[in-house]
N, C-alpha and C positions, 0 to 999 in steps of 0.2 A: 296075190301081190298088191292089188288095188287097195284092199282093206288095210294091209300093212303100211302101204305108202301114206294113206290117210292118217293113220295113227302117228306116223312120224311128223307129218305136216302139222297136225293138231298139237303135238307136243312142242314143236318149234314155235307155233303161235302163242301157246301158253307161256313159254319161256320169254319170248319177246315182250309180251304184255307185262309180265312180272318185272322185267328189266326197266320198262318204261313207266311202271306204276299205273298200268291201265287194267280195267276189268276185261277179262277174256270175252265176256258176253258182248262187248262193244265192237268186236271184230267178227265179220262174217266171211267164211271161206266160200268163194265161188269156185266150183270145180269146172275148169274150162274143158268142155267135152267136144270141142270142134274136131271134126274128122273121126271121132270115136264112135263105135257102134252102140246101139241101145243096150246091148248086153253089158258093156262096160259101165254105162250109166246106172244100170240096175245093180251092179255090184257096189257102186258107190252109194246108192240109195240104201242097200242092205247094211252098209257100214254107218248109216245115219245122216248122210248128206242130203240136203233138200234144195240146194241152190246151184244152178248150172249156167254156164256162160257159153254162148255160141257166137261165131263170127259171121255166119251166113244165114240169110233169111230162109233159104231153101232147106237148110238143115233143121232150122227151128220148126218149120212147117211139117217136115217129115217126122221128126222126133216127137212133137206134141200130138201127132195123130196116133202114135203108138203108145206113148206114155200118158196114161190117164190118171195116175196117182197124184197126190197133192204135193207137187214140187214146183219150184219157181224157175223160170228161164229168164235170163238177162241177155239182151242184145249188146255185145261188147265190141263188135267189129265195126268197120266203116260201113255206113248205111247210105244207100242211094235213095233219093226221094221217091223214085218209081217203085220201090219195094216196100215202102211204109204201109201200104194198104193191106199187106198180109199179116201185120203184127198185132192189131187189136185182138185181145183175148188170148194171145199166145205168149206175151212177155209181160213182166211186171216192171221192168226198168230198161231204158235205153241209155247206154253209157257214152255214146259217141256223137252227140249233137255239136256241130261246129260251124254251121252256117244258117243264115236266116231262111233260105229257101227250104232247107230240110225241116227246120223248126215249124215253119208254116204248114208244111205237108203233114207233119205229125199232128199238129192241131186239127187240120182238116179231117184226117182219117179217124182220129179218136173222137172228135166231135160227132162225126157221122155214126160212130158206134155207140155214142152216148157214154164214153168212158174217159177217165183221166189217166194220165200216165206219168210216172216218175221219170225224170230225165237228169242226166249229168252232162256238163259241158266238157268236151274233150280239149285238153290244153297240151300243146307241144312245148313242154318245159325246156327241152334241150335244143330246140330250134333245128331239129333234124329234117333234112330235105325229103327223106324217105317216109316220114310220118305225117299223118293227118293231124288236125287240131289247130286251134287258135294260138297265136302268140300270147303270152301272159298279159301283155299290155292291152290287148284287144278284148279281153274277157269282161271287164266291168261294164263297158258300154254295150257289149253283146247281150249280157244278162239283162241289162236294163231294157234293151229293145224287145227281147222276146218275153219279158216278164208279164206282158199284157195278154199273152195267149192263154185263155182260161182253162184249157184242158191239159196244159203242161204244168207239172209240179217240179220246179227247178230245185233239186235236192242237194246238188253239190258239183264236184269237179272230178274228172278222170284224167290220168296221164299214163302214157306208156314210156317208161324210162329207157335209155339206151341199153342195148345188150352189152354186158360186161362180165368179166371174170372176177371183178372186185365190187361186190355189192355196196361197199362204203362210198364208192365214187358216185353213186346215185342218190346219196343222202341229200345233197344240195337241192336236187329236183323235188324230192318228196317234201322237204322242209319248205321249199318255195311254194309248192301247191297249197300246203296248209296255210301259209301266210296269206296267199291270194284269197283263199276261202274266207279267212278272218277279215280281210280288208273289205271284201264285198259285203259281208254281213254288217260291217260298220256303216255301210252306205244306206242302210235301212230302206232298201228298195221294196215297195209295197208287194206283199205276197211272196217275197223271197227270204227264206231263212235256211241257209245251207247247213246241213249236218252230216254230209257224206263226202268221203274221199275214197275214190276207187284207185288204188295205186299199189304196185308191188306184184311181181309175178314169181315164178318158180325160183329164179336166181337171186331175188332181192326182197322177198316179202317181209322178212324179219326186220330189215332196216326200215321198210315202209311203215310197219306197225309201230316201231319206235318213234316215227315222225307223225303218227296220227291217222294212219289208214283205218278206214272202217270196213272196206271191202278189199280182200286180196284175191287175185285171180291166178289160180294155180292149175296148170294143165299137165305138163311133163312130170312134175313132182308127184302127181297122183296116177296118171294113166300111162306114163312112159312116153317115148318119142311119138310124135304124130305121124300119121300116114297121109302124106300130101297127095297121094295118087287118087284119093277120094275127092270128088268134085262136089 
């Protein structure tokens, strides 16, 4: 079933790219494997996927101990500063940077490991109280402030749009994130040239692609419903 689901998602990505006049190679599918067993991840790997997203540091630690093949893990969930020390060498990108303390801790831990790390700034485009992330108006000054941290490569922006039965209702947020990225690039902040938008999940990734997503994060559409009893 996982292989079949991936085929459907990839076909939807291809169709959305064609509609938007984009090259399908410019969109990377992140299989969101949080709460899912390694056996499910291996099925996705057998179907050709190489990029996986996790929400919890503990799951990343456990899964990277078991999976030694050449795949990339992304930290896509809310990240506490005291857990950053476990991430060097485990992830290739952190999608959820939204405060200076966290950015400084990422700098400290990756400097200690003599590594650089790609990061995205999390933006709460819809202003939802239940979501993490900076308000759009706060992002330009925040990027400027953390751009001096030498081990952080600020690659772009991430947002989690509202849950909705109507994907079209989230288009405004995806378009807004793209404009925000473009506006920050026009600021010509030294060392910052954003090329990445992580936006769109199972319910709305096609609309996100039409608005410029370069990463889409699909969990349920690949693995089925999550098992939240797994901690």
